[in-house]
Backbone as JSON, one array per atom type, in Angstrom:
{
  "sequence": "MPATMIHILMAYKFDPQADASFYIGNFAPDAIEMRPGFTREIKDIIHYRNTADRWRALRDLAKKTDPDNACQEGFLMHLFYDACWDAGPHREYRKQHCPPSPQPHNHEWFRNYRREITLAGCWLYYTKPWMKDVWERIMHESRDMELPDPGPTEQEILDFRDSVYHWHNQNRVGPSAFYLPEFVEEYTDQIVLDYKKWRNGNDEQTNDRIRGEEHHA",
  "N": [[126.99, 159.74, 90.85], [127.01, 159.04, 88.07], [125.1, 156.88, 84.78], [126.49, 153.43, 84.48], [127.29, 153.49, 81.34], [129.11, 155.69, 81.17], [130.79, 155.73, 83.15], [132.21, 153.88, 81.94], [133.11, 155.19, 79.8], [134.56, 156.82, 80.47], [136.75, 155.0, 82.02], [137.24, 153.59, 79.48], [138.56, 155.6, 77.84], [140.82, 156.41, 79.08], [142.22, 154.48, 79.0], [141.56, 152.84, 76.54], [143.11, 150.11, 75.57], [143.01, 148.62, 78.41], [142.96, 146.55, 79.65], [139.78, 144.22, 81.24], [139.39, 143.35, 83.29], [140.06, 145.7, 84.4], [137.33, 147.86, 83.79], [136.03, 146.06, 84.4], [135.95, 147.35, 87.16], [135.58, 149.99, 87.16], [132.73, 149.62, 87.38], [132.64, 148.44, 89.29], [131.12, 149.65, 92.1], [129.25, 149.79, 92.36], [127.73, 147.72, 91.87], [126.8, 146.91, 94.73], [124.06, 147.2, 94.85], [122.67, 144.82, 94.21], [122.81, 143.35, 96.27], [120.69, 141.64, 99.07], [118.31, 143.86, 101.27], [119.67, 146.01, 100.4], [119.95, 149.19, 100.48], [120.54, 153.1, 99.57], [121.69, 154.09, 102.01], [123.9, 152.16, 102.51], [125.03, 152.18, 100.14], [126.15, 155.15, 100.2], [128.0, 154.34, 102.16], [129.79, 152.95, 100.89], [130.78, 154.63, 98.97], [132.06, 156.89, 100.13], [130.07, 158.84, 101.02], [128.85, 159.49, 103.34], [131.45, 160.37, 105.41], [133.24, 162.57, 106.64], [135.63, 163.79, 105.6], [136.03, 163.81, 102.3], [136.94, 163.63, 100.12], [139.73, 163.14, 101.67], [139.37, 160.41, 102.48], [140.02, 159.19, 100.28], [141.45, 159.57, 99.76], [143.87, 158.27, 100.92], [142.95, 155.62, 100.81], [143.4, 155.53, 97.54], [146.46, 155.55, 97.98], [146.77, 152.77, 98.76], [146.45, 151.35, 97.17], [146.96, 149.15, 94.4], [148.55, 150.24, 91.53], [149.08, 148.07, 89.14], [147.21, 146.26, 89.63], [144.24, 145.81, 87.94], [141.85, 145.75, 88.49], [141.03, 147.24, 90.95], [142.1, 149.55, 90.68], [140.81, 150.78, 88.64], [138.58, 150.76, 90.17], [138.91, 152.38, 92.05], [138.68, 154.53, 90.52], [136.53, 154.32, 89.86], [134.98, 155.96, 91.65], [136.68, 158.22, 92.44], [135.65, 159.29, 90.57], [132.83, 159.71, 90.66], [133.59, 160.95, 92.72], [133.47, 163.53, 92.35], [131.38, 163.71, 89.63], [128.98, 164.53, 91.23], [129.8, 166.5, 93.04], [129.38, 168.32, 90.52], [128.46, 168.07, 87.72], [125.6, 166.09, 88.58], [125.14, 168.25, 91.11], [124.16, 170.27, 89.86], [122.09, 169.7, 88.36], [120.61, 168.94, 90.79], [120.37, 170.9, 91.38], [118.56, 172.89, 89.59], [116.93, 171.26, 89.57], [115.14, 170.47, 92.17], [113.14, 169.69, 94.83], [112.58, 172.98, 97.04], [113.2, 171.92, 99.52], [114.37, 169.64, 100.34], [114.15, 166.21, 99.45], [114.23, 162.41, 100.56], [116.18, 159.73, 98.24], [114.13, 158.63, 96.81], [112.73, 159.81, 96.04], [110.62, 162.15, 93.62], [112.53, 164.05, 91.99], [114.52, 163.02, 92.1], [114.21, 160.44, 90.88], [113.56, 161.01, 88.75], [116.27, 162.18, 87.37], [117.84, 159.84, 87.77], [116.67, 159.14, 85.49], [118.09, 160.13, 83.51], [120.56, 160.12, 83.71], [119.69, 157.09, 82.76], [119.24, 157.36, 80.41], [121.64, 158.93, 79.31], [123.67, 157.07, 79.72], [122.38, 154.88, 78.07], [122.18, 156.0, 75.54], [125.46, 155.87, 74.76], [125.92, 153.38, 74.66], [124.93, 152.75, 72.3], [125.59, 154.18, 70.53], [128.49, 154.29, 70.6], [131.46, 152.64, 69.08], [133.66, 150.81, 69.88], [132.24, 150.29, 72.1], [130.32, 147.56, 72.57], [132.68, 145.67, 71.71], [134.19, 146.21, 73.92], [132.59, 145.58, 76.1], [131.8, 142.43, 75.54], [134.64, 141.84, 76.57], [134.32, 141.61, 78.92], [132.72, 140.68, 79.91], [132.68, 137.77, 79.25], [134.84, 137.4, 81.21], [136.36, 136.12, 83.76], [138.09, 136.12, 85.88], [139.26, 136.11, 89.29], [138.1, 138.19, 91.63], [139.79, 140.87, 93.44], [139.26, 143.2, 95.68], [138.31, 146.44, 97.8], [137.35, 146.66, 101.43], [134.7, 148.52, 102.73], [132.52, 146.54, 100.48], [130.76, 145.49, 97.53], [130.92, 141.65, 96.28], [132.2, 139.28, 94.77], [130.05, 137.78, 93.72], [128.22, 139.69, 93.77], [129.15, 141.86, 91.84], [129.41, 140.1, 89.27], [126.42, 139.51, 89.35], [125.24, 141.66, 88.94], [127.04, 143.05, 86.78], [125.76, 141.89, 84.88], [122.69, 141.98, 84.74], [123.22, 144.84, 84.09], [124.26, 144.35, 81.91], [122.27, 142.57, 79.61], [120.06, 144.97, 80.55], [121.13, 147.13, 78.66], [120.98, 145.9, 76.12], [118.22, 145.03, 75.97], [116.9, 147.49, 75.22], [116.35, 150.14, 74.35], [116.82, 153.91, 73.67], [117.9, 157.31, 74.24], [119.39, 159.78, 73.22], [119.79, 162.09, 76.67], [118.18, 165.16, 77.73], [119.0, 166.46, 79.5], [121.46, 165.45, 80.13], [124.03, 166.21, 77.73], [124.99, 164.48, 74.74], [127.49, 165.77, 73.8], [127.9, 167.09, 76.05], [129.07, 165.17, 77.26], [131.26, 164.26, 76.52], [132.45, 166.03, 77.0], [132.81, 166.14, 79.14], [133.82, 164.43, 80.24], [135.75, 163.57, 79.4], [137.77, 165.95, 80.57], [138.2, 164.62, 83.31], [139.14, 162.23, 83.11], [141.42, 163.5, 82.46], [141.9, 165.05, 85.1], [141.78, 162.92, 87.08], [144.09, 161.25, 86.46], [146.19, 163.6, 87.21], [145.47, 163.88, 89.71], [145.9, 161.03, 90.34], [148.71, 160.83, 90.06], [149.57, 162.63, 92.33], [150.56, 165.2, 91.91], [149.03, 167.78, 91.01], [148.14, 170.99, 92.65], [146.04, 172.36, 91.34], [144.65, 171.3, 91.11], [143.62, 169.28, 92.47], [142.13, 171.41, 94.56], [140.2, 172.91, 92.93], [138.2, 170.74, 92.18], [137.77, 169.88, 95.06], [136.29, 172.23, 95.54], [134.27, 172.62, 94.14], [133.24, 170.83, 95.24], [132.35, 171.54, 98.25], [130.77, 173.32, 97.66], [128.77, 172.07, 96.57]],
  "CA": [[127.07, 159.56, 89.94], [126.76, 159.07, 85.98], [125.56, 155.96, 84.52], [127.2, 151.96, 83.91], [128.48, 153.42, 80.39], [129.56, 157.16, 81.13], [132.07, 154.77, 83.98], [132.74, 152.39, 80.96], [133.55, 155.49, 78.19], [136.13, 157.47, 80.98], [137.9, 153.62, 81.64], [138.5, 153.64, 77.57], [139.59, 156.86, 77.35], [141.88, 156.15, 80.31], [143.07, 153.25, 78.61], [141.32, 151.78, 75.08], [143.75, 148.75, 75.96], [143.11, 148.6, 79.14], [142.17, 145.04, 80.92], [138.46, 143.6, 81.13], [139.27, 143.7, 85.11], [139.62, 147.67, 84.87], [136.46, 147.81, 83.34], [135.11, 145.54, 86.03], [136.14, 147.81, 88.75], [135.12, 150.67, 86.9], [131.51, 149.38, 88.06], [132.24, 147.2, 90.37], [130.81, 149.74, 93.1], [127.51, 149.75, 92.26], [127.38, 145.8, 92.57], [126.18, 146.4, 95.78], [123.01, 147.26, 94.49], [122.8, 143.44, 94.28], [122.28, 142.69, 97.02], [119.22, 142.4, 99.39], [118.2, 144.78, 101.97], [120.69, 147.29, 99.89], [119.49, 150.49, 100.62], [121.09, 154.23, 99.8], [122.96, 154.21, 102.9], [125.38, 151.19, 102.31], [126.08, 152.25, 98.72], [126.74, 156.14, 99.93], [129.13, 154.16, 102.28], [130.98, 152.34, 99.46], [131.71, 155.32, 98.19], [132.44, 157.93, 100.91], [129.66, 159.68, 101.27], [129.23, 160.27, 104.86], [132.58, 160.72, 105.3], [133.47, 164.13, 107.23], [136.62, 164.25, 104.36], [135.69, 162.54, 101.13], [138.61, 163.9, 99.88], [141.3, 163.11, 102.14], [139.52, 159.12, 102.3], [140.17, 158.54, 98.57], [143.16, 159.92, 99.18], [143.78, 157.43, 101.38], [142.75, 155.2, 99.96], [145.18, 155.68, 96.44], [147.06, 155.3, 98.55], [146.78, 151.35, 98.71], [145.25, 150.27, 95.87], [147.9, 148.66, 93.37], [148.19, 151.04, 89.71], [149.36, 147.7, 88.98], [145.7, 145.39, 89.98], [143.6, 146.32, 86.77], [140.37, 145.56, 89.27], [140.9, 147.82, 92.15], [142.45, 150.34, 90.07], [139.26, 150.52, 87.86], [137.44, 150.43, 91.17], [139.53, 153.74, 92.91], [138.32, 155.29, 89.2], [134.98, 155.17, 89.92], [135.18, 156.89, 93.18], [136.96, 159.56, 92.19], [134.49, 160.34, 88.88], [131.13, 159.87, 90.9], [132.71, 162.4, 94.2], [133.54, 164.69, 90.93], [130.6, 163.71, 88.91], [128.46, 164.43, 92.51], [129.71, 168.02, 93.26], [129.33, 169.51, 89.16], [126.85, 167.65, 87.43], [124.53, 166.01, 89.89], [124.95, 169.56, 92.17], [123.43, 170.95, 88.87], [120.5, 169.48, 88.2], [120.03, 169.23, 91.91], [119.99, 173.15, 91.58], [117.91, 173.1, 88.83], [115.41, 170.33, 90.15], [115.16, 169.53, 93.06], [112.29, 171.31, 95.39], [113.59, 173.53, 97.94], [113.67, 171.29, 100.84], [115.06, 168.55, 99.52], [113.2, 164.91, 100.15], [114.89, 161.29, 100.03], [116.34, 159.63, 96.91], [113.33, 158.13, 96.52], [111.65, 161.66, 95.36], [110.18, 162.29, 92.42], [113.21, 164.6, 91.26], [115.97, 161.27, 91.98], [113.5, 159.16, 89.64], [114.23, 162.19, 87.11], [117.89, 162.75, 87.55], [118.3, 158.82, 87.22], [116.73, 158.94, 84.5], [118.77, 161.26, 82.4], [121.31, 160.02, 83.36], [120.0, 156.07, 82.75], [118.89, 158.29, 78.63], [122.53, 158.9, 78.61], [124.0, 155.51, 79.06], [122.65, 153.76, 76.98], [122.92, 156.52, 74.4], [127.05, 155.91, 74.52], [126.3, 151.32, 74.03], [124.89, 151.98, 71.38], [126.76, 154.74, 69.63], [129.84, 153.98, 70.43], [131.67, 151.21, 68.33], [133.85, 150.17, 70.6], [131.42, 149.79, 73.03], [130.16, 145.95, 72.09], [133.88, 144.91, 71.9], [134.7, 146.34, 75.46], [131.42, 144.19, 77.09], [131.85, 141.28, 75.28], [135.59, 140.95, 77.4], [133.78, 142.53, 80.0], [131.08, 139.76, 80.07], [134.07, 136.54, 79.66], [136.12, 137.68, 82.12], [136.88, 135.29, 84.59], [139.35, 135.69, 87.2], [139.42, 136.38, 90.3], [138.27, 139.84, 92.06], [140.0, 141.69, 95.31], [138.17, 144.5, 96.39], [138.83, 146.76, 99.34], [136.05, 146.3, 102.26], [133.63, 147.56, 102.54], [132.24, 146.32, 99.11], [130.36, 144.29, 96.89], [131.19, 140.54, 96.43], [131.91, 138.53, 93.09], [128.86, 137.24, 92.83], [127.35, 140.47, 93.48], [129.76, 142.28, 90.88], [128.88, 139.49, 88.01], [125.1, 139.57, 88.97], [125.08, 143.51, 88.46], [127.47, 143.0, 85.08], [125.34, 140.6, 83.88], [121.61, 143.0, 84.62], [123.71, 146.21, 82.92], [124.56, 144.54, 80.16], [121.05, 142.06, 79.21], [118.94, 145.25, 80.11], [120.96, 147.85, 77.49], [120.59, 144.9, 75.01], [116.99, 145.03, 75.69], [116.33, 148.82, 75.71], [117.68, 151.53, 73.52], [116.55, 154.51, 74.09], [118.8, 158.41, 74.44], [120.2, 160.58, 74.58], [119.2, 163.04, 77.57], [117.83, 166.42, 76.83], [119.75, 167.71, 80.42], [123.4, 165.63, 80.08], [123.4, 166.24, 76.5], [126.35, 163.89, 73.65], [128.3, 166.65, 73.25], [128.85, 167.66, 77.11], [129.42, 163.81, 78.62], [132.48, 164.0, 76.32], [134.03, 167.57, 77.35], [133.34, 166.39, 80.9], [135.02, 163.05, 80.45], [137.8, 163.63, 79.08], [138.48, 166.35, 81.37], [138.18, 164.28, 84.11], [140.33, 161.64, 82.86], [143.25, 164.59, 82.74], [142.1, 165.22, 86.05], [142.01, 161.77, 87.23], [145.72, 160.98, 85.97], [147.28, 164.37, 87.5], [145.13, 163.57, 91.07], [146.98, 160.08, 90.84], [150.01, 160.99, 90.22], [149.4, 163.16, 93.22], [150.85, 166.67, 91.46], [148.14, 168.95, 90.69], [146.86, 170.92, 93.66], [145.31, 173.02, 91.24], [142.75, 170.09, 90.63], [142.56, 168.74, 93.89], [141.33, 172.79, 94.71], [139.19, 172.66, 91.82], [137.63, 169.31, 93.17], [137.42, 170.75, 96.46], [135.85, 173.58, 95.8], [132.83, 171.85, 93.54], [132.29, 169.77, 96.78], [132.24, 173.0, 98.88], [129.7, 174.27, 97.54], [127.78, 170.82, 96.5]],
  "C": [[125.95, 158.94, 88.49], [126.39, 157.39, 86.14], [126.42, 154.61, 84.73], [128.3, 152.99, 83.35], [129.01, 154.31, 80.72], [130.67, 156.78, 82.32], [132.71, 154.95, 82.86], [133.44, 153.31, 79.75], [134.67, 156.62, 79.25], [136.86, 156.42, 81.4], [138.78, 153.89, 79.99], [138.95, 154.88, 77.36], [140.57, 157.32, 78.31], [142.73, 155.71, 79.39], [142.4, 152.32, 78.14], [142.37, 150.11, 75.26], [143.49, 148.14, 76.77], [142.01, 146.61, 79.23], [140.64, 145.09, 81.19], [138.3, 144.13, 82.59], [138.86, 145.04, 85.41], [138.06, 148.14, 84.67], [135.22, 147.34, 84.13], [135.2, 146.16, 86.78], [135.59, 149.48, 88.68], [133.4, 150.97, 87.22], [131.03, 149.31, 89.19], [131.37, 147.95, 92.03], [129.84, 149.94, 93.28], [126.94, 148.93, 91.96], [126.89, 146.44, 93.54], [124.66, 146.9, 95.89], [122.65, 145.69, 94.33], [122.97, 143.35, 94.99], [121.05, 142.67, 98.23], [119.42, 142.98, 100.64], [118.81, 145.82, 101.2], [119.7, 148.44, 100.51], [120.4, 151.52, 100.42], [122.31, 154.37, 101.08], [123.91, 153.35, 102.96], [125.91, 151.7, 100.66], [126.49, 153.87, 99.03], [128.63, 155.55, 101.2], [130.26, 153.66, 101.77], [131.38, 153.76, 98.91], [132.06, 156.97, 98.47], [131.91, 159.59, 101.29], [129.18, 160.15, 102.03], [130.56, 159.95, 105.35], [133.05, 161.97, 105.82], [134.31, 164.53, 106.08], [136.64, 163.45, 103.81], [136.81, 162.62, 100.42], [139.38, 162.87, 100.59], [140.48, 161.32, 102.63], [140.04, 158.55, 101.5], [141.47, 158.64, 98.58], [143.85, 158.73, 99.85], [143.91, 155.73, 100.74], [143.45, 154.65, 97.84], [145.95, 155.19, 96.9], [147.51, 153.46, 98.95], [146.53, 150.84, 98.15], [147.25, 150.38, 94.67], [147.96, 149.53, 91.64], [147.48, 149.87, 88.95], [148.41, 146.26, 88.53], [145.09, 146.03, 89.24], [142.08, 146.84, 87.86], [140.35, 146.73, 90.58], [141.31, 149.52, 91.68], [141.3, 151.75, 89.46], [138.2, 151.08, 89.08], [137.47, 152.25, 92.44], [139.15, 155.31, 92.17], [136.93, 155.84, 89.49], [134.43, 155.97, 91.31], [135.51, 157.57, 93.08], [135.74, 160.59, 91.29], [133.81, 160.35, 89.76], [131.49, 161.25, 92.43], [133.41, 163.05, 92.84], [131.99, 164.7, 90.55], [129.49, 164.73, 90.15], [128.42, 166.16, 93.15], [129.51, 169.1, 91.79], [128.08, 169.31, 89.08], [126.02, 167.71, 87.9], [124.09, 167.33, 90.74], [123.69, 170.14, 91.1], [122.04, 170.46, 88.44], [119.77, 169.46, 89.76], [119.13, 170.84, 91.96], [119.25, 173.53, 91.15], [115.93, 172.66, 88.71], [114.99, 170.05, 90.68], [114.32, 170.63, 94.19], [112.97, 171.55, 96.62], [114.06, 173.13, 99.26], [113.87, 169.38, 100.32], [114.88, 166.52, 100.06], [114.43, 163.79, 99.85], [114.67, 160.82, 99.1], [115.58, 158.76, 96.67], [112.1, 159.05, 95.92], [111.37, 162.06, 93.93], [111.9, 162.59, 90.76], [114.33, 163.38, 91.35], [115.9, 160.92, 91.18], [114.1, 160.55, 88.39], [114.96, 161.9, 86.91], [118.2, 160.92, 87.22], [118.0, 158.31, 85.87], [116.88, 159.2, 83.06], [119.83, 160.26, 82.21], [121.34, 158.0, 82.8], [119.95, 156.55, 80.4], [120.41, 158.34, 78.46], [123.86, 157.93, 77.99], [123.5, 155.54, 78.15], [122.86, 154.71, 76.25], [124.59, 155.95, 73.93], [126.48, 154.4, 74.33], [125.52, 151.8, 72.9], [125.19, 153.08, 69.9], [128.05, 155.31, 69.62], [130.24, 153.02, 69.84], [132.5, 150.5, 68.73], [133.06, 149.42, 71.73], [131.12, 148.25, 73.08], [131.35, 145.12, 72.18], [134.52, 144.9, 73.3], [133.24, 145.26, 76.28], [131.51, 142.63, 76.78], [133.54, 140.46, 76.06], [135.05, 141.27, 78.24], [133.08, 140.89, 80.51], [131.65, 137.68, 79.85], [135.38, 136.63, 80.1], [135.63, 136.71, 83.63], [137.04, 135.59, 85.77], [139.11, 136.4, 88.22], [139.24, 138.22, 90.98], [138.47, 140.52, 92.98], [139.99, 142.87, 95.14], [138.44, 145.12, 97.89], [137.45, 146.57, 99.69], [136.38, 147.81, 102.35], [133.56, 147.43, 101.32], [131.24, 145.6, 98.71], [131.1, 142.68, 97.19], [131.22, 140.62, 95.31], [131.23, 138.93, 92.83], [127.98, 138.37, 92.52], [127.9, 141.51, 92.26], [129.05, 140.94, 89.48], [127.32, 139.71, 87.83], [125.03, 141.24, 88.05], [125.64, 143.5, 86.45], [126.23, 142.54, 83.91], [123.1, 141.42, 83.79], [121.82, 143.89, 83.62], [123.74, 145.6, 81.53], [123.2, 143.26, 79.33], [120.52, 143.53, 79.52], [119.5, 146.96, 78.81], [120.88, 146.18, 76.39], [119.05, 145.35, 74.61], [116.83, 146.6, 75.58], [118.05, 149.65, 74.76], [117.09, 152.69, 73.37], [117.91, 156.45, 74.82], [118.61, 159.21, 73.5], [119.48, 161.21, 75.31], [119.23, 164.31, 77.0], [118.33, 166.91, 78.41], [121.57, 167.37, 80.34], [124.18, 165.32, 78.75], [125.04, 165.5, 75.75], [127.25, 165.31, 74.11], [128.95, 166.7, 74.88], [128.91, 166.13, 78.49], [130.85, 163.7, 77.94], [133.41, 165.03, 76.95], [134.37, 167.01, 78.64], [134.18, 164.7, 81.41], [136.14, 162.84, 80.45], [138.67, 164.83, 79.72], [138.77, 165.59, 82.64], [138.86, 163.35, 84.51], [141.25, 162.48, 82.81], [143.34, 164.44, 83.93], [142.33, 164.22, 87.15], [144.12, 161.28, 88.07], [146.65, 162.47, 87.12], [146.67, 164.15, 89.24], [146.13, 162.17, 91.43], [148.36, 160.19, 91.11], [150.64, 162.17, 91.38], [151.09, 165.26, 93.23], [149.96, 167.63, 90.63], [147.81, 169.31, 91.79], [146.02, 171.35, 93.15], [143.96, 172.14, 91.48], [142.23, 170.38, 91.59], [141.97, 170.32, 94.58], [140.2, 172.99, 93.93], [138.21, 171.85, 92.41], [136.97, 169.77, 94.35], [136.46, 171.7, 96.75], [134.51, 173.63, 95.22], [132.29, 171.33, 94.54], [131.45, 170.79, 98.06], [130.72, 173.96, 98.68], [128.14, 173.56, 96.72], [126.33, 171.09, 97.14]]
}
């Protein structure tokens, strides 16, 4: 569950010339936060965190995702990246900062974690020379979005987009002391490569490594 701007960074590294709808797909799963009565449990369902085999669920979704549908491909990439992040950087933060008996998501350690990824993401927004142009294109995208069920509605995605954009324009903070800029760059470089291999279904070593990280989460 990295920050929106880290998802945008990964999308840009995957394809700098990507359609705006691809970037939107890369943050669309988190737009469920705009739904009235939102709970973390709803978000976990969309991200397959509550499934017996998260990676099998992602592979099944990949089989149904048309790579030529930019928004759906971005949606899939987001879920892939979150699964990797949960098993790696997020697990490392929990190991260092989570109390011995993990508390619900609203516990202090989780709020502090969210602050660190917010700092890391906001830093990207103001230091990447291409970021403003990408967001201009995102803000002007008006085509229909067809996304998998369950998932956010188009209006929830647009509301989330507007909220994220306006917040970043009104706040300039970062970088994170935990997720340093150098780490974010190196990690996203690796995950983009992993995603390409995973999407092609021809790299069992990547699959095994990711699953191994997940089993230790």
